[in-house]
C-alpha positions as CSV (number, residue, x, y, z in Angstrom):
1,M,-22.1,-7.5,-2.0
2,N,-20.0,-8.4,1.2
3,H,-16.7,-8.9,-0.3
4,R,-16.0,-4.8,0.7
5,R,-16.6,-5.1,4.5
6,R,-13.7,-7.2,6.1
7,T,-13.1,-6.3,9.6
8,R,-10.0,-7.6,11.6
9,A,-11.8,-10.4,13.0
10,N,-12.4,-12.0,9.7
11,L,-8.6,-10.9,8.4
12,G,-9.6,-8.5,6.3
13,R,-7.4,-5.9,5.6
14,L,-6.0,-2.6,3.8
15,G,-3.7,-2.6,1.3
16,A,-2.0,0.7,0.7
17,I,0.9,0.4,-1.5
18,L,2.1,2.2,-4.6
19,A,4.3,1.7,-6.9
20,L,5.8,3.8,-9.4
21,G,7.8,2.9,-12.3
22,A,11.2,1.4,-10.8
23,L,10.2,3.0,-7.2
24,A,7.8,2.7,-5.1
25,L,6.6,4.4,-2.2
26,V,5.5,3.0,0.8
27,G,2.4,3.8,2.3
28,I,-0.1,3.6,-0.4
29,T,-1.4,-0.4,-1.4
30,G,-2.5,-1.4,-0.5
31,C,-4.7,-1.7,2.9
32,G,-3.3,-0.9,1.6
33,S,-0.3,0.6,-0.3
34,A,0.5,2.0,0.3
35,V,3.8,-0.2,1.5
36,S,7.2,-0.1,-0.3
37,V,7.7,-1.3,-3.4
38,A,9.8,-1.0,-6.6
39,S,12.8,-2.0,-7.9
40,A,15.1,1.3,-7.2
41,T,13.1,3.2,-4.3
42,P,9.6,3.2,-3.7
43,T,7.7,5.0,-1.0
44,A,5.3,3.1,0.8
45,T,2.0,2.1,0.2
46,L,2.3,4.9,-1.7
47,I,4.9,7.1,-1.8
48,P,7.1,7.0,0.4
49,T,6.7,3.5,-0.6
50,A,3.6,2.5,0.0
51,G,0.1,2.6,-1.5
52,L,-3.4,3.1,-0.7
53,G,-4.3,0.3,1.2
54,P,-4.1,-2.6,2.2
55,A,-2.2,-1.1,1.3
56,G,-0.7,0.0,-0.3
57,S,1.4,-0.9,-2.4
58,T,6.6,-1.3,-3.5
59,T,9.6,0.0,-3.5
60,P,10.9,2.5,-0.7
61,Q,14.0,4.3,-0.8
62,S,13.3,7.1,1.2
63,S,5.9,4.8,1.8
64,G,3.6,4.2,1.5
65,P,-0.6,2.0,0.4
66,G,-1.2,1.4,1.2
67,G,-1.6,-0.3,0.2
68,A,0.5,0.6,-2.6
69,A,2.1,-1.4,-4.2
70,V,5.3,-1.6,-3.4
71,P,8.8,-0.4,-4.3
72,T,11.2,1.0,-1.7
73,V,10.5,4.6,-1.3
74,P,12.4,7.6,-1.8
75,P,11.4,10.7,-0.6
76,A,9.9,12.0,-3.9
77,P,9.1,10.1,-7.1
78,S,11.3,10.6,-10.1
79,S,9.9,8.9,-12.5
80,V,6.5,10.4,-12.8
81,A,6.1,13.9,-14.7
82,S,5.9,16.2,-11.4
83,A,4.0,19.3,-13.5
84,S,1.9,21.7,-11.8
85,G,-1.6,19.9,-11.8
86,K,-0.6,16.7,-12.5
87,V,-0.4,13.6,-10.1
88,V,2.7,12.0,-8.6
89,A,1.8,9.6,-6.9
90,I,-1.3,7.5,-5.5
91,A,-2.4,5.5,-2.7
92,L,-5.2,3.5,-1.7
93,G,-7.5,2.4,1.5
94,G,-9.9,0.5,2.6
95,D,-12.7,2.3,0.6
96,H,-10.9,5.2,-0.1
97,S,-8.1,6.7,-2.5
98,C,-5.6,9.7,-2.5
99,A,-3.5,11.8,-5.1
100,L,-0.5,13.3,-4.5
101,T,0.0,16.3,-6.6
102,G,3.1,18.1,-8.4
103,E,2.8,21.1,-6.2
104,G,2.8,18.7,-2.9
105,G,-0.9,18.8,-2.2
106,V,-3.2,15.9,-1.6
107,K,-6.6,15.1,-2.8
108,C,-8.7,12.4,-1.6
109,W,-11.8,10.5,-2.6
110,G,-14.5,7.8,-1.9
111,L,-15.6,6.7,1.7
112,N,-15.5,9.9,4.4
113,S,-17.1,8.0,7.7
114,F,-13.7,9.3,9.7
115,D,-12.2,12.1,7.8
116,E,-10.1,9.8,6.1
117,L,-10.3,12.4,2.7
118,G,-9.2,15.1,5.0
119,N,-11.7,17.6,4.3
120,G,-13.0,18.4,7.9
121,S,-16.1,16.1,7.3
122,T,-17.2,13.3,9.0
123,S,-20.1,11.8,6.8
124,G,-21.0,10.9,3.6
125,I,-19.1,10.1,0.6
126,S,-17.4,11.8,-2.4
127,S,-16.9,10.2,-5.4
128,T,-14.6,12.9,-7.2
129,P,-11.1,14.5,-5.3
130,V,-11.7,17.2,-2.6
131,E,-8.8,19.1,-1.2
132,V,-7.4,17.9,2.0
133,A,-7.8,20.5,4.5
134,G,-3.9,22.4,4.9
135,L,-2.3,20.1,2.8
136,A,-1.8,22.1,-0.5
137,S,1.8,22.0,-0.8
138,G,4.8,20.5,0.9
139,V,3.6,17.1,1.1
140,T,6.2,14.3,-1.1
141,A,4.3,11.2,-0.1
142,I,1.2,9.2,0.9
143,T,0.4,6.1,2.1
144,A,-3.2,5.3,3.2
145,G,-4.7,3.0,5.7
146,Q,-8.0,1.1,6.4
147,Y,-10.0,4.4,7.1
148,S,-7.0,6.7,7.7
149,T,-4.1,8.3,5.5
150,C,-0.9,9.9,6.2
151,G,1.2,12.2,4.4
152,L,5.2,12.5,4.4
153,T,6.6,16.2,4.7
154,S,9.4,18.3,2.6
155,G,11.1,18.3,5.8
156,G,10.9,14.7,6.8
157,G,7.9,14.8,8.8
158,V,4.7,12.5,9.3
159,K,0.8,14.3,9.1
160,C,-2.1,11.6,9.3
161,W,-5.8,12.0,9.3
162,G,-8.8,9.6,10.0
163,Q,-10.2,7.0,12.3
164,N,-8.1,7.2,15.0
165,R,-9.8,4.4,17.2
166,N,-6.7,2.1,17.7
167,A,-4.4,4.7,17.9
168,Q,-3.5,4.5,13.7
169,L,-2.8,8.2,13.9
170,G,-0.1,8.1,16.6
171,L,-1.3,11.7,18.0
172,G,-0.6,10.5,21.4
173,S,-4.3,9.4,22.3
174,R,-7.3,7.4,20.6
175,T,-9.5,10.5,20.4
176,E,-10.9,10.7,16.9
177,S,-9.8,14.0,15.2
178,S,-11.3,15.8,12.3
179,T,-8.0,17.6,11.3
180,V,-4.7,16.6,9.9
181,G,-2.3,15.6,13.0
182,D,1.4,15.6,13.5
183,V,2.5,12.2,14.6
184,V,4.2,12.5,18.0
185,G,8.1,12.3,17.5
186,L,8.2,12.1,13.8
187,A,8.5,16.2,13.1
188,T,11.7,15.0,11.0
189,G,14.1,12.3,9.9
190,V,11.7,10.3,8.3
191,S,12.0,8.9,4.7
192,A,9.2,6.6,4.2
193,V,5.8,6.0,5.8
194,A,3.9,2.9,5.3
195,A,0.0,2.1,6.8
196,G,-1.3,-0.7,7.3
197,Y,-4.7,-1.9,8.3
198,E,-5.3,-0.1,12.0
199,Y,-1.6,0.6,12.0
200,A,1.3,2.8,10.7
201,C,5.3,2.6,10.2
202,A,7.7,5.0,9.1
203,L,11.1,4.2,8.1
204,T,13.9,6.9,9.7
205,S,16.6,8.7,7.6
206,G,18.6,6.4,10.0
207,G,17.6,3.5,8.8
208,N,15.5,2.5,11.3
209,V,11.3,1.4,12.2
210,K,9.1,3.4,14.4
211,C,5.6,1.5,14.4
212,W,2.5,2.9,16.0
213,G,-1.3,1.8,16.3
214,A,-3.0,-1.7,16.5
215,L,0.3,-3.8,16.4
216,T,-0.9,-7.3,17.3
217,L,-3.8,-9.9,15.7
218,P,-6.7,-9.5,18.5
219,A,-7.8,-13.3,17.4
220,L,-4.5,-14.5,19.0
221,L,-4.0,-11.9,22.2
222,G,-7.5,-11.1,23.6
223,P,-10.4,-9.0,22.9
224,S,-8.3,-6.1,21.8
225,P,-4.9,-5.3,20.1
226,T,-2.4,-4.3,22.0
227,L,-1.8,-0.3,21.2
228,K,0.9,2.2,20.5
229,V,-0.4,5.5,20.8
230,T,2.9,6.9,20.3
231,P,6.1,5.4,17.7
232,F,8.2,2.8,19.2
233,R,11.0,1.6,17.5
234,I,11.2,-2.1,16.1
235,A,13.5,-4.4,17.7
236,G,16.0,-6.7,15.8
237,L,15.9,-5.1,12.6
238,P,19.4,-4.5,11.0
239,S,20.5,-1.1,10.4
240,G,20.3,0.8,6.9
241,L,16.8,-0.6,5.9
242,S,15.7,0.9,2.6
243,A,12.0,0.5,2.6
244,I,8.8,-0.9,4.1
245,A,5.3,-2.5,3.4
246,A,2.5,-2.8,6.0
247,G,-0.1,-5.3,5.4
248,L,-3.2,-6.6,7.7
249,D,-1.1,-7.3,10.7
250,T,2.2,-8.3,9.0
251,T,5.1,-6.0,8.2
252,C,8.0,-6.2,6.1
253,A,11.3,-4.3,5.4
254,L,13.8,-4.5,3.0
255,T,17.4,-4.6,4.1
256,A,20.3,-3.1,3.4
257,K,22.0,-5.9,1.6
258,T,18.7,-6.0,-0.3
259,G,16.9,-9.0,1.7
260,V,13.7,-9.1,3.4
261,A,12.6,-9.4,6.8
262,C,9.1,-9.6,7.9
263,W,7.3,-9.7,11.9
264,G,3.7,-10.1,12.8
265,N,1.1,-12.5,11.9
266,G,2.6,-15.6,9.8
267,L,-0.9,-17.7,10.5
268,N,-1.1,-18.1,6.7
269,G,2.8,-18.1,5.8
270,Q,2.7,-14.8,4.9
271,L,6.2,-14.3,7.0
272,G,8.1,-16.5,4.5
273,D,10.3,-18.1,6.6
274,G,8.6,-21.8,6.2
275,S,6.5,-21.2,9.1
276,W,2.4,-21.5,9.2
277,F,1.5,-20.6,12.8
278,G,4.1,-18.1,14.1
279,L,3.4,-14.8,15.8
280,Y,6.5,-13.1,15.4
281,R,7.2,-9.5,17.4
282,T,11.1,-9.4,16.3
283,P,11.9,-9.5,12.0
284,V,12.3,-13.0,10.8
285,A,14.7,-13.5,7.3
286,V,12.1,-14.6,4.2
287,K,14.0,-17.5,2.9
288,G,15.6,-17.3,-0.4
289,L,15.6,-13.6,-0.4
290,V,18.6,-12.5,1.5
291,T,19.2,-10.2,-1.4
292,G,18.7,-9.2,-4.6
293,V,15.2,-7.5,-3.8
294,T,14.0,-3.8,-4.9
295,A,10.7,-3.8,-3.9
296,I,8.5,-5.1,-1.1
297,A,4.4,-4.9,-1.1
298,A,2.0,-6.5,1.6
299,G,-1.6,-7.5,1.4
300,D,-3.8,-9.2,3.5
301,D,-2.4,-12.0,4.1
302,D,0.5,-12.4,1.4
303,V,3.5,-10.4,0.7
304,C,5.2,-9.9,-2.9
305,A,8.6,-9.1,-3.9
306,L,10.5,-7.4,-7.0
307,T,13.6,-8.7,-7.4
308,S,16.7,-7.1,-9.4
309,G,16.1,-9.0,-12.6
310,G,12.5,-8.0,-12.9
311,G,10.6,-11.1,-11.8
312,V,8.1,-11.1,-9.0
313,K,7.8,-13.6,-6.0
314,C,5.1,-13.6,-3.6
315,W,4.3,-16.0,-0.4
316,G,1.3,-16.7,2.1
317,Q,-2.2,-17.1,1.5
318,N,-3.5,-18.3,-1.9
319,Q,-7.6,-18.9,-1.6
320,F,-8.0,-16.7,-4.7
321,G,-4.6,-17.1,-6.7
322,Q,-2.8,-14.0,-5.3
323,L,-0.2,-15.3,-5.4
324,G,0.0,-15.7,-9.2
325,I,1.5,-19.2,-9.6
326,G,-1.4,-21.0,-11.5
327,S,-3.3,-22.5,-8.6
328,T,-4.7,-21.7,-4.8
329,A,-2.2,-23.7,-2.6
330,N,-0.5,-21.6,0.0
331,H,2.7,-20.9,0.3
332,N,5.1,-20.2,3.5
333,V,8.5,-19.3,1.4
334,P,8.5,-17.1,-1.8
335,V,7.3,-18.6,-5.0
336,G,7.6,-16.9,-8.8
337,V,4.4,-15.5,-10.5
338,V,3.9,-17.3,-13.8
339,G,5.4,-15.3,-16.8
340,L,6.7,-12.5,-14.4
341,T,10.5,-13.7,-14.4
342,S,11.6,-10.1,-15.9
343,G,10.3,-6.8,-17.4
344,I,8.6,-5.9,-14.2
345,T,9.4,-2.3,-12.5
346,A,6.9,-2.1,-10.2
347,I,4.4,-4.3,-7.7
348,A,1.2,-3.6,-5.8
349,V,-1.0,-5.6,-3.5
350,G,-4.3,-5.2,-2.4
351,F,-7.2,-7.2,-0.3
352,D,-6.1,-10.5,-2.1
353,H,-5.1,-9.6,-5.6
354,A,-1.9,-8.0,-7.0
355,C,-0.6,-6.1,-10.1
356,A,2.6,-6.0,-11.8
357,L,3.9,-2.5,-13.8
358,T,5.9,-3.9,-16.6
359,S,8.7,-2.0,-18.4
360,G,7.1,-1.4,-21.5
361,G,4.2,0.7,-19.3
362,G,1.9,-1.5,-19.4
363,V,-0.2,-3.5,-16.5
364,K,-0.8,-7.2,-15.4
365,C,-3.0,-8.4,-12.3
366,W,-3.7,-11.6,-10.6
367,G,-5.8,-12.7,-7.7
368,Q,-9.4,-11.9,-6.4
369,N,-11.6,-10.6,-9.2
370,S,-15.3,-10.1,-7.5
371,A,-15.4,-6.6,-8.5
372,G,-13.5,-6.1,-11.7
373,Q,-10.3,-5.1,-9.7
374,L,-8.1,-7.2,-11.9
375,G,-9.3,-4.6,-14.9
376,N,-9.5,-7.3,-17.9
377,G,-13.6,-6.6,-18.5
378,T,-14.7,-9.7,-16.1
379,N,-14.9,-10.7,-12.4
380,T,-13.6,-14.0,-12.7
381,N,-10.6,-14.7,-10.3
382,S,-7.6,-15.5,-11.7
383,S,-4.4,-17.4,-10.9
384,T,-2.3,-15.8,-13.2
385,P,-1.8,-12.4,-14.2
386,V,-3.9,-10.9,-16.7
387,D,-3.9,-7.8,-19.1
388,V,-5.8,-4.8,-17.7
389,T,-7.9,-3.4,-20.7
390,G,-6.8,-0.4,-22.3
391,L,-3.7,-0.4,-20.4
392,A,-0.8,-2.0,-22.6
393,S,1.5,1.0,-22.2
394,G,1.9,4.5,-20.8
395,V,1.3,3.9,-17.3
396,A,4.0,5.4,-14.8
397,A,2.5,3.8,-11.7
398,I,0.5,1.8,-10.1
399,A,-1.6,1.2,-6.4
400,A,-3.7,-1.6,-5.3
401,S,-5.9,-2.0,-2.0
402,G,-9.0,-3.3,-0.7
403,Y,-11.0,-4.5,-3.9
404,D,-9.6,-1.6,-6.4
405,T,-6.5,-0.6,-8.2
406,C,-5.8,2.8,-10.0
407,A,-2.7,3.4,-12.7
408,I,-1.2,6.7,-13.3
409,T,0.0,7.3,-16.8
410,T,2.8,9.0,-18.1
411,D,1.0,12.6,-18.6
412,G,0.3,12.5,-14.4
413,A,-3.9,11.4,-15.4
414,V,-5.1,8.5,-12.9
415,K,-7.5,5.6,-14.1
416,C,-9.2,3.6,-11.7
417,W,-10.8,0.3,-11.7
418,G,-12.5,-2.2,-9.5
419,D,-15.3,-1.7,-6.2
420,N,-16.8,1.8,-6.8
421,A,-19.4,1.2,-3.8
422,Y,-18.3,4.9,-1.8
423,G,-16.9,6.3,-5.0
424,Q,-13.4,5.2,-4.5
425,L,-12.8,5.1,-8.2
426,G,-13.3,8.8,-8.4
427,D,-15.1,9.0,-11.9
428,G,-18.4,11.1,-9.8
429,T,-20.5,7.4,-9.4
430,N,-20.7,4.5,-7.3
431,T,-21.0,2.0,-9.8
432,N,-17.9,-0.8,-10.0
433,S,-16.2,-0.7,-13.2
434,S,-14.4,-4.1,-14.8
435,T,-11.8,-2.0,-16.7
436,P,-9.9,1.7,-16.3
437,V,-12.0,4.8,-15.7
438,A,-10.8,8.0,-15.3
439,V,-10.8,10.0,-12.2
440,A,-12.8,13.2,-12.7
441,G,-10.4,16.5,-12.8
442,Q,-7.2,14.4,-12.9
């Protein structure tokens, strides 16, 4: 099945964005999350706000995935149990997944071609979690890109590991590294981090955004993307930003007035400003979302926002129904997801699917379902939200990226579903699952 091997050339992306309850961390869901998302404050794509993925990911506050899923990003999640040994955040990359433990350690599983699992190896896969070398403690948020992963430390610094061909690790070069490295110039002062396909961004404590890696769309700007081997500040953003979300090559931020601004590729309407063919190097305001947004999450070519009223709005590409509006028509301005006008506390976006966490602790997903990433026991796409089997309650956080989805339960366990070709579901097999399975040892 080729649904998994997407590349920049065919507009594939990772989603790392992660969502936890009312908050999300950027970084994780969602190539990928990563990602920021959540109503109150997420952490990328994972937690910082982002999830693992493309990304990941929901609410920022100070990512991650990824991906994650996607709220704003606070330095540490407050809605998930932090007891010893329990998982407090997750981030999903293209074909790998990571978890943040209550002790501040990081464990990863799945594909490891570029040491995205962080265990010093660059070959093989692991279908069960392995510890990231040197990160047994001191991490407050995580986010994952296509083949890379980053963590936010308790001191406000950023560390990354995995593939570095486009300088997405921020180490000052494009040299591959099999060990965790410090992002240049970001030893302190960071409140959230979000990883996109082959780039990453950090939200500083002063409310500024700095990004590094491959930051332009090669199909439009030549054979190789513009590279930034060290972080640089994004101009044109208002001060006081509270969350960020990173997608394939579109990035969004949540403003102090709880509005949304996006920049990058807008070919499928994912900038949300009413245009179709824009490629903006400076941020543009998303129409109709000048206030009242608590979390954001970016996917392949689509973006979703969580409103202060608990509703979900999405915009961009809709080939597989990933906007959740009951049709497959693209939209260049935000539209409401069917049936989700209230009662949602976090969101996460993957390649071409999205999920929401309800106030009752249940999970609903919509969009592409080729690998069972919607979790309803089928492989049928859905342009409206469907209930994830067995997760009607008891969930504290979600993350989406690629073609898989994960959830943290209120007791700190992790369950995942969808694509498992490289063991990214963490259940000790490489068999896809259209219903949630438990991650081994978590």
